[in-house]
N, C-alpha and C positions, 0 to 999 in steps of 0.2 A: 290483476289489480282491482277486481270488482269489490273486494271486501276492505280495501284500503282507502283512506281519504284521497281526494283528487290531488295529483302532483307528487305523491309519495311513491317510493320504490321498495319492493320486497327486500328485506335484509340480505337474503342469499344472492340476489342479483347485484347488490352493491359490492358483495365480497368477491365476485368473479374477477374484476379488473385487478384487485389487490392480490388475489392468488396468482394471476398471470405476472404481475410485477415482481412478486416474491420469487417465482420460478425464474424470471429473467435475471434477477440478481444472483441466484444460485448458478445459473449458466454463465454469467459474467465472471464470477469467481473461478469456476472451473476452466473457463476459457483463458483466463489470465495465466494459468499454469500450463494447460495442455493444448489449447486450440484458439488461435486468433479468430478463426471462423465463428466459434461460439460467442466470442465477444461481439462480433458484428450482429449475429442473430439476436443476442440479448438486447442490443440497442434498439432494434426494430420492435421487439416484443414490449419493451418499456414504452416506446412511443405509442404502440397500439393500446396498451393498458391505460395510458394517460388520456388518449382520445376517447376510449370506451367509457372510462369513469366520468369524463367531462360531459359526454353525451347522455349518460344515465342519470347522474346526480349533478345538478347545477348548483355549485357552491359559490358563495361570495367571499372574496379574499380582500382584506385591507391592503392598501398600497405598500404599507411597511413590511408585509409578509414577504414580498418578492426580493427585498434587499439582500438577504443572505445568498439567495440563488443568483442574483445579479453579480455579486462579487466573484463567484466562480466563473461567470461568463467573461470576465475581464481577460482571461487567458486567450480567448478567441479575438477579442477586440484589440488587444495589444498587437497581435500579428496583423490584423486588418489595418492598423494605423500605418502600415508600410505604404499604402496608396498615397499618403501625404508626402512621401519622399520620391526623388528621382530614382526609378527602379533600375537595377543592374542585372537582375535575374528573376524574371517573371515566373519561370518554371519552378524555382525554389520557393517563391512566395505561395504559389498555388498548392504546392505539396504541403507546406506548413499549415495553410488554412484548412486543408483536408484533414490533417492530423488533429487540429484543434477544434474541429466541428463538434465533437462530443461535449466540449466545454460550453458550447452554445445550446445544444439540444437537451442534454441531461438536466441542467438546472430547470428548464421549462417543464420537462417531464415530471420531476419531483415536486415542482410548484403546483402542477395540476392535480397530482395524486394526493390523497389524504395520507396522514401518518399511518405507518404500519401498526397493526395491533402488536402488543408485546410479544405474543407467541411467534409471530412471523419474524420479528426482529431478532429474537433469540434463536430461532431456527437458522437464520442466515449465519449468525456467529458460530453456532454449533457445527454447521456444515463446513465452514472455513477451518475450524479446529480439526475436524476429522480429515478433511481433504489434505491439509498441510501435514498432519501427523503421519498419514499413510505415505504421502509423497516423500517426506523427509526420511522415513524408514527405508524406502526404496533407494534413495540416494546414499544413505549410510551403508546399507548392505552392499551396494555396488562399490563403494569406497573400500570397504574391508576386503572384498574379493579381489580388488585390483589396486591395492594400496600403493605398491611400489610405482606403478605406471602413473597413477594420479598424482602422487607426490612429485614425480618428475615434471608433470604438466604444470603444477603450481610453481615449481622452481623456475620454470620458463615463462611465468607470468600468465599462464592460461587458467581459466576457472575449472573447478570440479564439474564433471558432467552432471547436468540437471535438465529437466524438461523444458525450461524457458530461459530467458536472459537471467544470468546469475545475480545481477544487482537488483533487478525487479523482483526476483523470487525472494531474495533475502529481506527486502523491504516488506514484501507481502507476508513473510513469515513473522516479522516483527509486528505487523498488523494483527496476525493471529494471536501473538502473545498478548497484545492489547485487548483483543476480544476475550481471551481467556480470563484476564484480570477483571474485565467488565462483568463477565458472567458470574465470576466468583463473588464480586461485590454485590451483584443483584441477589445471589442466593442468600448471602449472610445479612443483607440489609432488609430484604422483603420476603423473608422465608415464609411468613404467615400468609401473604397475599399473592405470592408468585404462583402462576398457574403451573400445575404439574402435568397438564395434558399437552399433547402436540408431538408430531412426528420428529424423531431424532433429537429430543431434548435430553442431553447427556446427564447422567448422575454427577453429583458434585465431585466424587472421587476421580472420575474420568476427566473432568475439566482440569483438576489439579495435575493429573498425570500428563495429559496432552500439552498443557501450558509449560510445564517443566521440561518435557521432552523437546518442545520447539526451541526453548532457550538453550538446551544442550546442543541441539542440532545446528543452531546458529554458529556455535563455535566449530562444529565439525566441518561445515561447508566453508567457514573462514572467509566470508565476504565482509570487508570492513564497513561498508555503508550500513548494512543491516545490523551488524554488531554494535556500531556506535549509537544508532538510533535505539536499539534495544536497551543498552545501558542507560541512556538518558531517560527513556520511558520508565524503566523499573526504578531508577533513582528518584524520579519525580513522584512516582506512585508511593514509594516508601516515605518520602518527605511529606506527602499529603496525609498519609496515615498518621505520621508523628504529630502533625499539627492538629488534626481532627480528634484523634483519640488520646493524645498527650501521653503516649507510651514511649518515653524517651529512651529508656534502656534497651527495649526490644528494637527500637528504630536504629539506634547506634550499632547494635549487633548485626542487623540486617544490612546496613550500609557498609559495615566492615566486611561482611561476607561477600557483598557485591564487589568491593574493591579487591578482595583476595581472589575472586574467580578468574580474572585474566592470567594471574600468576599460575594458578593450578592448570588452567587450560594450556598455557605454554609448556608446562612441565609434562602433562599427560596426554595431550591430543597432538598427534604428529602433524596434522594438516595446519594447525595454528602455528606450530614451531617452523614448519616449512614456509608458511606465508610471511612470518616475521623475518626469516632469513632472506627471502626474496626482496622484501622492502629495504632491508639494510644494503643488499647488493646493488639494487637499482639506485638508491639515494647516493651511495658512495660513488657510483659511476657519474651520476649527474653533477655531484659536487666537484668532481675532478674534470668536468667538461667533456667526458667521454661518451655521454648519452644525451643527445639533443632532441629527444622525443621519440625514440624507437620503442623503448619499454614503457609499460603502462603508467607507472608512477611519474617518470620523467615527462611523458607526454602531457600529463595533467599540469605539471609545473610550467611547461612550455606554453600550454593553452592559457593558463592564467596570465602569463607574461604578455601574450598576444592580446588577450582581452584588455589588459591595462593600457597597452599602446593604442588600441582602438578607442578606448574611452578618452585618453588624452587628446586624440585627434579631434574629437567632437564631444566635449564633456556635457554640453547643455541639452542638445536635441538628439544625440546618438546617431546611429547610422540607419536605423530602421531594420526590423527583423527580416524583411525581404532582401536586404543587402548584406546580411550578416556573413553568409558563406563567401561572397566576393571579398568582403573586407578581411576576413580571416586568411 
């Protein structure tokens, strides 16, 4: 630092914590699909990156800047509020607090870190697209190789085999679709100024292909949570384009195609057809009183009913998150 003014830091030194944070985010995404251990490692690396940056570059933040991060931390403090209630299950409370700790730590980490450069931000989205594209291809190949056995599993209310929890994976896949739409918007809106340098920056054609493939794969894995959010996401994106660009005819065509897609999926994708058949079977049993919470859909209805009863017992102050399992 001999040739720099006192108190300044070399630009490459400033970049090291951000590089580490970017790597941690990539490990976090990979861990969400393949390895809970990587998720834990990424949390520690993000913390190290935040402390490293704070020790290297002392930035001043206005108090208002912390508000968006504080909102995320409410997930932790909501569970912590259980200490205000007479506790019936301390072990359960401590378990929930441990699970919610990232909602306390990660907001602080990203508050201390500066914003990612555009190329890092795009790199993370590109990585997610590639990761989910390859993983979904593996799931699809496995399905077509064992189609009869997997369809039988779906008829019995079991998910299609995949490397992590099926609901979380389907929601992550919808997040990948959102990332693809974001990257495409960036390409077409800032094509003159958008940097073309950077590792794993996908060509526009491949972003289109991977985003479309993730949408098709959502129907193949037939998880309703991810499908519902995907349709809401794409419908909102189309409506936004209609309002901004005022291309009403193309917008109506796109919305019509989106509305027709579930019909085509039911007609041509066996896993979707099998899932719909299972839903009808489960609901019919529940309606007749023959399923009081054994199958997956009926258990959700029973859970909602129990939740309503718990609310009615204490509508103003609730039971406290630490007492929830006991109350249920």
